[in-house]
C-alpha positions in Angstrom: 88.6 116.4 53.7 89.7 116.0 50.3 88.7 117.9 47.3 85.8 115.5 46.4 84.2 116.0 49.9 84.7 119.8 49.2 83.1 119.6 45.6 80.4 117.5 46.9 79.2 119.4 50.0 79.0 122.7 47.7 77.2 120.7 44.6 74.6 119.6 47.7 74.2 123.1 48.8 73.8 124.2 45.3 70.9 121.5 44.9 69.0 122.7 48.0 68.6 126.4 46.5 65.8 127.5 44.2 67.3 127.7 40.9 68.4 131.6 39.8 66.3 133.3 37.4 67.5 133.2 34.0 70.6 135.4 33.4 70.0 135.9 37.4 74.1 136.4 38.0 73.9 139.6 35.8 73.0 142.9 37.3 69.4 143.6 35.7 69.7 147.3 37.0 73.4 148.6 38.0 71.9 151.7 39.2 69.9 150.4 41.8 73.1 150.1 43.9 73.8 153.5 43.8 71.0 155.6 42.7 69.5 156.3 46.3 72.8 156.2 48.3 75.2 158.4 45.9 73.2 161.6 45.5 71.1 161.7 48.7 74.7 162.1 50.6 75.7 164.8 48.3 74.4 167.3 50.9 77.3 166.3 53.2 79.5 168.6 51.1 76.8 171.4 51.1 76.1 171.9 54.6 77.3 175.4 55.0 75.9 176.5 51.9 72.4 175.0 53.0 72.8 176.6 56.2 73.3 180.0 54.8 70.1 179.6 52.2 68.1 179.0 55.2 69.5 181.5 57.4 70.7 178.6 60.1 74.2 176.8 61.3 75.5 173.7 60.2 74.8 172.1 63.3 71.0 172.2 62.5 71.8 171.3 58.9 73.6 168.2 60.4 70.4 167.6 62.5 68.7 166.9 59.0 71.2 164.5 57.9 71.1 162.6 61.5 67.3 162.6 60.9 67.7 161.8 57.4 69.5 158.4 58.8 66.7 158.0 61.6 64.0 157.7 58.5 66.7 155.5 56.8 66.4 153.1 59.9 62.8 153.1 59.8 62.3 152.3 56.1 63.0 148.8 56.5 60.4 148.2 58.7 58.1 149.1 55.6 60.0 148.0 52.6 61.0 144.3 53.8 57.4 142.9 55.0 56.0 144.7 51.6 58.7 142.8 49.7 58.0 139.4 51.2 54.1 139.8 50.7 54.2 141.4 47.3 57.7 140.5 45.7 60.6 142.7 45.1 59.7 144.4 41.9 56.8 146.5 43.3 58.9 147.6 46.0 61.3 149.2 43.5 58.8 150.7 41.4 56.9 152.4 44.0 60.2 153.7 46.3 62.1 154.9 43.3 58.6 156.8 41.8 58.3 158.3 45.7 62.1 159.2 45.9 62.1 161.1 42.6 58.6 163.1 43.8 60.3 163.8 47.2 63.4 164.8 45.5 61.8 167.5 43.3 60.4 168.9 46.8 63.6 169.1 48.3 65.3 171.0 45.3 62.2 173.1 45.6 62.0 173.5 49.4 61.4 177.3 50.3 62.1 176.9 53.8 63.9 174.5 56.5 60.8 172.8 57.6 59.9 172.2 54.4 63.4 171.2 53.7 63.3 168.7 56.9 60.3 167.1 55.6 61.4 166.2 52.2 64.7 164.8 53.6 62.7 162.6 55.7 60.4 161.5 53.2 63.5 160.7 50.6 65.0 158.7 53.7 62.2 156.4 53.7 62.3 155.4 50.1 66.2 155.0 50.1 66.4 152.3 52.3 63.9 150.2 49.9 67.0 149.9 47.5 69.5 148.9 50.3 67.3 146.4 52.2 65.3 144.8 49.1 68.5 144.9 46.6 70.4 142.8 49.3 67.6 140.3 49.4 67.3 140.2 45.7 71.0 139.2 45.8 70.0 136.2 48.0 67.4 135.5 45.9 69.6 134.7 42.7 73.0 133.8 44.1 74.0 130.4 45.6 75.6 130.8 49.1 79.2 130.3 47.8 79.0 133.1 45.4 76.5 135.3 47.3 79.6 137.0 49.0 81.2 138.1 46.0 77.8 139.4 44.7 76.9 141.3 47.5 80.4 142.8 47.8 79.9 144.3 44.7 76.3 145.5 45.9 77.8 146.8 48.9 80.4 149.0 47.3 77.6 151.5 45.7 76.3 151.7 49.0 79.5 152.7 50.6 81.3 154.4 47.6 78.3 156.7 47.2 78.9 158.4 50.7 82.3 159.2 49.7 82.1 160.0 46.0 79.1 162.0 46.4 80.3 164.8 48.4 83.0 165.4 46.0 80.2 165.9 43.4 78.4 168.3 45.8 81.4 169.8 46.5 82.2 170.6 42.9 78.4 171.7 42.7 78.3 174.4 45.5 81.5 175.6 44.9 80.0 176.5 41.0 76.3 176.7 41.5 73.4 176.2 43.8 73.2 173.3 46.5 69.5 172.7 44.9 71.4 171.4 41.8 72.5 168.4 44.0 68.8 167.5 44.6 67.8 168.1 40.9 70.4 165.7 39.9 68.7 163.5 42.5 65.7 163.8 40.8 67.1 162.9 37.3 69.0 159.9 38.7 66.0 158.7 40.6 64.0 159.1 37.4 66.3 157.1 35.6 66.3 154.1 38.2 62.6 153.9 37.9 62.8 153.7 34.1 65.3 151.2 34.4 63.5 149.2 37.3 60.1 149.3 35.2 62.0 147.7 31.9 64.9 145.9 33.2 64.6 144.6 36.6 62.7 141.3 36.9 60.8 139.6 39.8 63.2 137.4 42.0 61.1 136.1 44.9 60.7 132.3 44.6 57.0 132.5 46.2 54.8 135.3 46.9 52.4 135.5 49.8 49.3 137.0 47.6 47.4 134.1 47.3 46.4 134.1 51.0 44.3 136.8 50.3 42.2 134.9 47.7 38.3 134.4 49.1 38.9 136.8 51.7 36.6 140.1 51.8 38.4 143.8 52.0 38.2 144.0 55.9 39.8 140.8 56.0 42.3 141.4 53.7 43.2 144.6 55.3 43.7 142.8 58.6 45.8 140.0 57.0 48.1 142.4 55.2 48.7 144.4 58.5 49.4 141.2 60.1 52.1 140.3 57.7 53.4 143.9 57.3 53.8 144.1 61.2 57.2 145.4 62.0 57.4 144.0 65.5 58.4 140.9 64.1 61.6 142.5 62.6 62.3 143.9 66.3 62.0 140.5 67.8 64.2 138.6 65.4 66.7 141.1 66.6 65.9 140.8 70.4 65.6 137.0 70.4 68.9 136.2 68.5 72.5 136.9 70.0 73.6 136.2 66.3 71.8 138.8 64.4 71.8 141.3 67.4 76.0 141.3 67.2 76.4 141.0 63.6 73.7 144.0 63.6 75.8 145.7 66.3 79.1 144.8 64.3 77.8 146.5 61.1 76.4 149.6 63.0 80.0 150.0 64.5 81.4 150.3 61.1 78.6 153.1 60.3 79.5 154.8 63.3 82.9 154.9 62.3 82.1 155.9 58.7 80.0 158.6 59.6 82.4 159.8 62.4 85.1 160.0 59.6 83.0 161.4 56.8 80.6 163.9 58.5 83.1 166.6 59.8 85.5 166.7 57.0 85.0 170.2 56.2 84.7 171.3 60.1 88.0 169.4 61.0 90.2 169.2 57.7 89.6 172.7 56.6 91.2 174.5 59.2 93.9 171.9 59.7 95.0 172.0 56.2 93.7 175.7 55.5 91.2 174.8 52.9 89.3 177.6 51.3 86.8 176.1 48.8 84.1 173.0 49.4 85.5 171.3 46.4 89.1 171.1 48.4 87.9 169.6 51.4 85.2 167.3 49.2 88.5 165.8 47.4 89.4 164.0 50.7 86.4 162.0 50.2 88.1 160.2 47.3 90.5 158.4 49.6 88.1 156.5 51.4 86.1 155.9 48.3 88.6 154.5 46.6 89.4 152.3 49.7 85.9 151.1 49.2 86.4 150.7 45.4 89.5 148.6 46.0 87.9 146.2 48.4 85.0 145.7 46.1 87.5 143.4 44.0 88.5 141.3 47.0 86.1 141.7 50.1 83.6 139.4 48.8 85.7 136.6 47.3 87.7 136.4 50.4 84.5 135.7 52.2 83.5 133.3 49.5 87.0 131.9 49.9 86.6 131.2 53.5 83.0 129.5 53.4 84.7 127.1 50.5 87.6 126.6 53.2 85.5 125.5 56.0 83.4 123.3 53.9 86.7 121.6 52.5 87.4 121.4 56.6 84.0 120.2 57.9 82.4 118.5 55.1 79.4 120.7 54.9 78.4 124.4 55.1 77.7 126.5 58.4 76.6 130.1 57.8 78.6 131.2 61.0 81.8 130.2 59.2 81.8 133.1 56.8 82.3 135.3 59.6 85.5 134.2 60.7 87.0 136.0 57.2 85.9 139.3 58.8 87.6 139.0 62.8 91.3 139.9 62.7 90.2 142.4 60.2 88.0 143.9 62.3 89.9 143.4 65.5 93.4 145.2 64.3 93.3 146.5 60.8 90.1 148.7 61.1 90.7 150.4 64.6 94.2 150.9 63.7 93.4 153.0 60.4 90.9 154.8 62.7 93.6 155.9 65.4 96.3 156.7 62.7 93.9 159.2 61.2 92.3 160.5 64.6 95.7 161.3 65.9 97.4 162.6 63.1 94.9 165.3 62.6 94.5 166.1 66.3 98.6 166.4 66.7 99.4 167.6 63.1 101.8 164.9 62.1 102.4 163.3 58.7 100.4 166.0 56.7 97.9 165.4 54.0 99.6 162.2 52.7 99.6 160.4 56.2 96.0 161.3 56.6 94.8 160.1 52.9 96.6 156.9 53.1 94.8 156.5 56.8 91.4 156.9 55.0 92.0 154.7 51.9 93.0 151.8 54.5 89.8 152.7 56.1 87.9 152.2 53.0 89.7 149.1 51.8 89.6 147.1 55.6 85.8 148.0 55.8 84.9 146.4 52.7 87.2 143.4 53.4 84.5 142.7 56.6 81.4 144.0 55.4 80.3 141.5 52.7 80.8 138.8 55.3 78.6 140.4 57.9 75.8 141.3 55.3 75.8 137.9 53.4 75.4 136.1 57.0 72.2 137.8 57.7 71.0 136.0 54.3 72.6 133.0 54.7 71.2 132.0 58.5 67.5 132.7 58.0 67.5 131.3 54.2 65.4 128.2 55.0 62.9 130.0 57.1 62.4 132.4 54.0 62.8 135.7 56.3 65.8 136.9 55.1 64.5 139.8 54.2 63.1 140.6 57.7 66.8 139.9 59.2 68.3 142.0 56.8 65.8 144.9 57.6 66.6 144.4 61.4 70.3 144.8 60.5 69.6 148.1 58.5 67.7 149.2 61.2 70.4 149.1 63.9 73.6 150.2 61.4 71.2 153.6 60.3 70.3 154.0 64.0 73.8 154.2 64.6 75.1 156.4 61.8 72.1 158.9 62.7 73.7 159.0 66.3 77.3 159.3 65.0 76.2 162.3 62.3 74.6 164.2 65.1 76.9 163.6 67.7 80.5 163.8 66.0 80.8 167.5 65.6 79.8 168.5 68.9 81.8 165.6 70.4 85.0 166.3 68.3 84.5 170.4 69.3 84.5 169.0 73.3 87.0 166.1 73.3 89.0 166.3 70.0 89.1 164.3 66.9 92.0 162.3 68.3 90.0 160.9 71.2 86.3 160.6 69.3 88.5 158.5 66.8 89.8 156.2 69.7 86.3 156.0 70.8 85.2 154.8 67.4 88.3 152.5 67.2 87.2 150.8 70.7 83.7 150.2 69.5 85.0 148.5 66.2 87.4 146.2 68.6 84.9 145.2 70.9 82.3 144.4 68.0 85.4 142.1 66.6 85.4 140.2 69.7 81.5 139.6 69.6 81.6 138.6 66.3 84.5 136.0 67.1 81.7 134.7 69.8 79.3 134.3 66.9 81.9 132.4 64.7 82.6 130.2 67.3 79.2 129.4 68.9 76.8 130.9 67.0 75.6 127.7 65.1 74.7 126.3 68.1 72.7 129.4 69.5 70.8 129.6 66.7 69.6 125.8 66.2 68.7 126.1 69.7 66.4 129.3 68.9 64.9 127.3 66.0 64.3 124.1 68.3 66.9 121.8 66.8 
């Protein structure tokens, strides 16, 4: 196919999309990408200090982090249906307000049960930004630009868990871990203000008109039906495409938190580190990798779409996944193996470990924009993109919770080398499944849709 065919196909694809908002390609609220994730995960560096305050163990506080992830997995079941009925803006306003309030509760927690409760409540609000934020990208960007935009969005959600522990390490070295949550409170409050004044509504059609003329009881019944979370689960279990892509993203989350959660327990004794700040510096390496990947991951995804448009003369959502397959199959697991066995066998010193962690972050962000954007692309015509994104986050945070909970006991039992090998195999198997979706997924999707 020539360039003219490519341009016509892309132009046709643009024409089929609702027009973006005025200035829609500018980010109306930069903090919405990072507010929740950056500072919620600051607590990873403060685990021993929180444990000492409540006279418990680091493993118990790690359970709170695992529960935090589990509740983040439940959050999409609430926020995605709400955003589809009432719009994106109300979700941002409500969730940022609640997150501010619950962050105050966490900072003031007088005992361990209160700490757990407010952490869980914060987690339910945190997912709103992640799920609905990705859907907003789908609202205002056309498919051939969507990967780049989502790459920037994802960089905030991935850099957060890596840079935040450094901030947390500084805080707990020089003051109390409670300052982490006071900082989170301030940032969440600022997010609430920015959303109020800067974030427009981006949904193309709300469903509130269906409530007109109904009694209060009828409105309540209709609302409960529209917000039924089982539709999210059914979309996952009935579609091999979305189930596989969700599993692939989950393999990255398992890998990420297997890498980040035990840093102080694994690297402190390995390199004889004495303070939270010293070990927190290791979080910079994957964070720098994510930041580097921001500049090319989304663009690589969009380039792949355009290349296949030139080849086919039309856009197929599954073609985007080809940008991730080789990187997932070889580079990402390779970095994890080098990291795990370098630490296990005490070879290469700090430079080798840091390089492996950096490349781990870089290669992940070369893949994730493709996987996440596919969820929006494939369900665009049905208007159920928010539900698929919600299902994707449901699975990824379930695996993140599992990884956070089991990584320390597993590393103590089998060693960091073998645990890293398990993580690497998980990603490699997921890469093979993603290849199947890229090759056969269009047929599976059309068959499911009855076309």
